[in-house]
NUVEXGU-763075 format. One line per 10 residues: number of its first residue (from 1); their letters; for each residue y, x, z of N, C-alpha, C. Coordinates in pm, 1 decimal. Layout:
BEGIN
NUM	A	Y,X,Z,Y,X,Z,Y,X,Z | ...
end
This chain:
BEGIN
1	MKTNQWAMIS	-118.9,83.4,0.0,0.0,0.0,0.0,125.0,87.7,0.0 | 229.9,34.6,-56.4,357.0,105.6,-62.1,431.5,93.0,70.9 | 526.9,181.0,91.2,601.5,178.9,217.0,679.8,49.0,233.6 | 734.9,-4.9,124.4,811.0,-128.8,139.5,719.7,-245.7,176.9 | 593.5,-241.7,136.3,500.2,-347.4,175.8,469.5,-338.3,325.1 | 454.6,-216.9,376.4,433.1,-201.6,519.7,557.1,-242.8,597.5 | 674.0,-214.4,544.5,797.7,-257.0,610.4,804.8,-409.7,615.4 | 759.0,-476.6,510.5,757.2,-623.2,508.7,658.7,-677.7,611.4 | 542.9,-614.7,624.6,441.2,-660.7,719.3,493.0,-653.1,862.6 | 580.3,-558.4,889.8,631.3,-543.1,1026.8,706.7,-666.7,1074.9
11	YITIIGWIVT	758.5,-747.6,983.6,833.1,-867.6,1021.0,742.3,-986.6,1051.4 | 617.3,-979.8,1010.6,528.9,-1096.4,1021.3,452.6,-1090.2,1152.9 | 499.9,-1155.6,1252.9,447.7,-1166.6,1389.4,438.2,-1031.9,1459.5 | 411.5,-1037.9,1584.5,398.9,-916.4,1665.7,276.8,-835.8,1622.3 | 174.1,-903.3,1574.0,54.0,-833.0,1527.9,87.5,-747.9,1404.8 | 164.8,-801.5,1312.8,208.2,-724.8,1196.5,291.3,-604.7,1236.6 | 374.1,-621.9,1339.7,454.5,-510.6,1387.9,364.9,-401.3,1445.4 | 267.2,-440.6,1526.5,176.7,-343.2,1589.1,95.3,-268.7,1483.8 | 43.2,-341.2,1385.1,-36.2,-278.0,1279.5,49.0,-176.7,1203.0 | 169.7,-214.3,1168.7,258.4,-122.4,1096.5,294.9,-3.0,1183.4
21	YVKREEPQLK	319.1,-25.6,1311.8,352.0,83.5,1403.5,238.2,185.6,1409.9 | 114.4,137.5,1416.4,-1.3,226.8,1422.8,-22.2,297.8,1289.3 | -8.8,226.2,1178.6,-33.5,283.4,1046.1,75.6,380.1,1001.0 | 192.8,374.8,1063.1,303.0,461.3,1017.0,276.7,608.2,1043.7 | 175.0,639.2,1122.6,140.2,778.0,1150.1,69.7,844.4,1032.2 | 21.4,764.4,938.4,-44.7,821.8,821.1,58.9,894.1,734.8 | 18.6,1005.0,673.7,114.8,1086.4,597.3,190.3,1009.8,488.0 | 125.1,917.8,419.2,193.2,846.9,311.4,292.1,741.5,363.8 | 287.8,710.0,493.4,379.3,610.8,549.3,490.4,671.4,632.9 | 496.9,801.4,639.9,603.8,865.1,715.9,732.5,854.7,635.4
31	STLVNYHLEQ	802.4,745.2,656.2,926.8,725.6,583.3,1031.1,661.3,673.6 | 1154.5,687.8,642.7,1262.6,627.7,719.6,1270.8,477.9,695.3 | 1225.8,432.0,577.9,1228.4,288.9,547.4,1139.4,211.4,644.3 | 1017.7,258.4,665.4,925.6,190.4,756.7,981.5,195.1,898.4 | 1030.8,310.2,942.0,1087.2,321.4,1076.4,1206.7,228.6,1095.2 | 1292.3,220.8,994.2,1410.6,134.9,1003.4,1370.1,-11.5,1018.4 | 1275.8,-55.7,937.5,1237.0,-196.8,944.0,1150.0,-227.1,1065.7 | 1079.7,-128.1,1118.6,1012.9,-147.0,1247.8,1116.9,-171.6,1356.3 | 1224.6,-96.2,1349.4,1333.2,-111.9,1445.8,1397.9,-250.1,1433.1 | 1427.1,-291.1,1311.7,1488.9,-421.4,1289.1,1396.4,-536.0,1330.4
41	SLGLIIFSIV	1268.2,-524.0,1297.8,1175.9,-633.2,1331.2,1150.6,-640.5,1481.4 | 1148.4,-526.9,1551.5,1135.3,-530.4,1696.6,1257.5,-597.8,1758.5 | 1374.4,-566.7,1706.7,1496.1,-634.0,1752.7,1490.0,-783.1,1726.9 | 1435.5,-821.1,1612.7,1421.5,-962.9,1579.6,1322.4,-1031.3,1673.8 | 1214.9,-963.3,1709.4,1117.2,-1019.5,1803.5,1183.7,-1043.4,1939.1 | 1259.9,-945.4,1986.4,1329.7,-959.2,2114.6,1430.9,-1072.6,2107.9 | 1507.4,-1077.4,1998.0,1604.6,-1184.6,1979.7,1535.5,-1320.9,1978.2 | 1421.8,-1331.2,1911.5,1350.3,-1458.7,1901.6,1306.5,-1509.7,2038.4 | 1257.8,-1418.9,2121.8,1215.3,-1458.0,2256.7,1334.2,-1505.6,2339.0 | 1441.4,-1428.9,2337.8,1560.9,-1465.9,2413.9,1619.8,-1596.8,2361.4
51	WSIALGIVIS	1625.2,-1611.9,2230.1,1680.2,-1732.2,2167.3,1597.2,-1855.4,2205.1 | 1466.4,-1841.1,2204.0,1377.8,-1951.8,2238.7,1396.4,-1994.6,2384.0 | 1406.8,-1897.7,2472.7,1429.1,-1929.7,2614.4,1564.8,-1997.5,2633.4 | 1667.4,-1945.5,2568.7,1800.9,-2004.6,2580.8,1803.4,-2147.4,2527.3 | 1740.8,-2168.9,2412.3,1737.0,-2304.6,2357.0,1659.6,-2398.8,2447.8 | 1550.1,-2351.2,2504.5,1472.3,-2433.5,2596.4,1552.8,-2476.2,2717.2 | 1630.7,-2384.4,2771.2,1714.6,-2416.2,2886.7,1821.5,-2517.7,2848.8 | 1889.5,-2494.5,2736.6,1996.2,-2585.8,2694.3,1939.6,-2724.1,2662.1 | 1823.5,-2730.8,2598.4,1762.0,-2860.1,2566.3,1721.9,-2934.0,2693.8 | 1673.8,-2860.3,2793.6,1636.5,-2927.4,2918.5,1758.3,-2979.8,2993.7
61	VMPLMKTVLS	1872.6,-2915.1,2976.9,1995.1,-2960.1,3042.3,2059.9,-3074.7,2963.8 | 2056.1,-3066.0,2830.9,2118.2,-3168.1,2745.5,2014.2,-3224.4,2648.3 | 1930.3,-3315.3,2692.7,1824.1,-3366.2,2606.2,1874.5,-3441.7,2482.6 | 1996.4,-3492.0,2485.1,2049.1,-3562.7,2369.0,2073.7,-3469.5,2250.6 | 2086.3,-3341.6,2277.4,2111.8,-3242.5,2172.5,1982.4,-3183.9,2115.6 | 1868.6,-3242.6,2151.2,1739.4,-3185.2,2114.5,1723.2,-3168.1,1963.6 | 1763.2,-3265.5,1885.9,1745.7,-3258.2,1740.5,1827.5,-3144.9,1679.9 | 1951.8,-3136.3,1719.1,2039.9,-3032.3,1664.7,1992.6,-2894.0,1708.6 | 1958.9,-2881.3,1836.4,1918.0,-2750.9,1887.6,1779.1,-2711.2,1838.2 | 1694.4,-2808.0,1809.1,1563.9,-2775.3,1752.4,1579.6,-2713.4,1613.6
71	AAGLLPLIFM	1676.8,-2762.0,1538.5,1704.5,-2701.6,1407.8,1755.3,-2559.0,1424.4 | 1827.8,-2532.2,1532.1,1876.6,-2396.7,1558.6,1760.6,-2303.3,1591.2 | 1647.4,-2359.6,1628.3,1529.1,-2278.9,1655.1,1473.7,-2211.5,1531.0 | 1518.6,-2253.7,1414.3,1474.5,-2192.6,1288.4,1550.9,-2065.2,1254.5 | 1653.0,-2034.8,1330.9,1735.3,-1916.9,1303.2,1654.9,-1786.8,1296.8 | 1562.7,-1760.3,1390.8,1482.1,-1637.5,1378.7,1398.1,-1633.9,1250.8 | 1350.3,-1747.3,1207.0,1273.9,-1752.7,1082.0,1362.3,-1715.2,963.0 | 1484.1,-1762.9,963.0,1578.6,-1729.5,855.9,1608.3,-1579.4,856.7 | 1629.2,-1523.3,976.0,1652.4,-1378.9,987.0,1530.9,-1299.7,939.5 | 1410.6,-1350.5,968.6,1288.2,-1283.6,925.1,1281.7,-1278.1,772.6
81	VFGIINANSG	1319.9,-1386.1,708.1,1319.4,-1388.6,561.5,1417.9,-1286.1,506.8 | 1536.0,-1276.7,566.4,1633.1,-1175.3,523.2,1576.8,-1034.4,540.5 | 1509.2,-1010.5,651.9,1449.4,-879.7,674.9,1341.5,-847.4,573.9 | 1258.4,-944.6,541.7,1151.9,-924.4,442.7,1211.5,-896.3,305.2 | 1317.1,-966.8,271.1,1382.5,-943.1,141.7,1439.4,-801.1,137.0 | 1504.4,-757.7,244.7,1558.6,-621.4,249.3,1447.5,-517.8,240.0 | 1337.3,-540.7,310.5,1225.4,-446.8,307.7,1163.0,-441.2,169.1 | 1150.5,-555.4,104.0,1090.7,-560.1,-29.6,1175.3,-485.1,-131.3 | 1306.1,-493.2,-116.8,1393.8,-424.0,-211.2,1405.4,-274.9,-179.5 | 1352.4,-233.8,-64.9,1356.7,-91.9,-29.3,1489.0,-48.2,29.5
91	SQRPIPLIGR	1571.3,-144.0,69.1,1701.9,-107.9,125.1,1696.6,-106.8,277.2 | 1783.2,-29.2,335.1,1791.6,-19.0,480.1,1916.2,-90.3,529.4 | 1926.6,-216.7,494.3,2038.4,-298.9,538.8,1996.3,-375.8,663.7 | 2087.0,-392.0,759.4,2051.3,-464.6,881.0,2038.4,-615.0,854.7 | 1964.9,-680.9,941.4,1953.3,-826.4,936.4,2091.7,-883.9,964.7 | 2133.5,-989.2,893.0,2266.7,-1046.5,916.3,2286.9,-1089.5,1062.5 | 2404.8,-1071.8,1111.3,2452.4,-1111.2,1243.5,2393.0,-1030.3,1359.3 | 2263.9,-1002.8,1360.6,2203.6,-937.4,1477.0,2152.1,-796.7,1448.5 | 2139.0,-761.2,1324.1,2076.2,-634.2,1288.5,2146.7,-511.2,1339.7 | 2279.6,-513.2,1340.4,2356.2,-397.1,1386.6,2335.0,-370.7,1535.8
101	LFENRFVFLQ	2299.7,-474.2,1611.0,2274.8,-457.0,1754.7,2154.2,-368.5,1781.7 | 2061.5,-362.7,1688.2,1935.9,-293.2,1711.1,1922.5,-161.7,1635.1 | 2024.9,-123.4,1562.4,2018.4,4.6,1491.9,2025.5,119.3,1592.5 | 1931.7,212.9,1580.8,1924.0,332.6,1666.0,1912.2,300.2,1815.7 | 1850.0,187.5,1848.5,1831.3,150.1,1989.0,1693.1,189.2,2042.1 | 1595.8,196.5,1955.9,1458.8,221.1,1998.5,1421.0,364.0,1960.8 | 1440.0,454.8,2053.8,1422.3,598.1,2029.2,1278.8,631.0,1988.2 | 1181.1,561.5,2045.5,1041.4,592.1,2013.9,1006.0,562.6,1868.6 | 1087.9,487.7,1797.9,1063.0,457.9,1657.1,1128.1,559.7,1564.1 | 1216.4,641.7,1615.8,1294.3,731.1,1530.8,1226.6,863.5,1501.7
111	RN	1115.6,890.3,1561.9,1046.4,1016.4,1529.0,980.1,1004.1,1392.6 | 974.0,1112.2,1326.4,917.9,1107.9,1190.6,838.8,1232.1,1162.0
end
């Protein structure tokens, strides 16, 4: 598989992230592209968990807003699609709105 395909897999659930993290040690996958998208997808995973908890709290406090806030629950999915598109094109662009927060934050991913 190509490096951009492994970068795309990193966005697909935590299992995809773990598989890509383990496979990146192979000589043909030692690339900054894979490391960058591992970093972005880990940030997206963290954001998704925090976002889900926050939405759950707000929905429990304001049950009338459940429909609107449930639609907001799709935001991590939209960000995931943007990340997959960036990985497929081979570019190292951050995920819109949240990607810059996670650039160069995870030191263990930056070794190459």
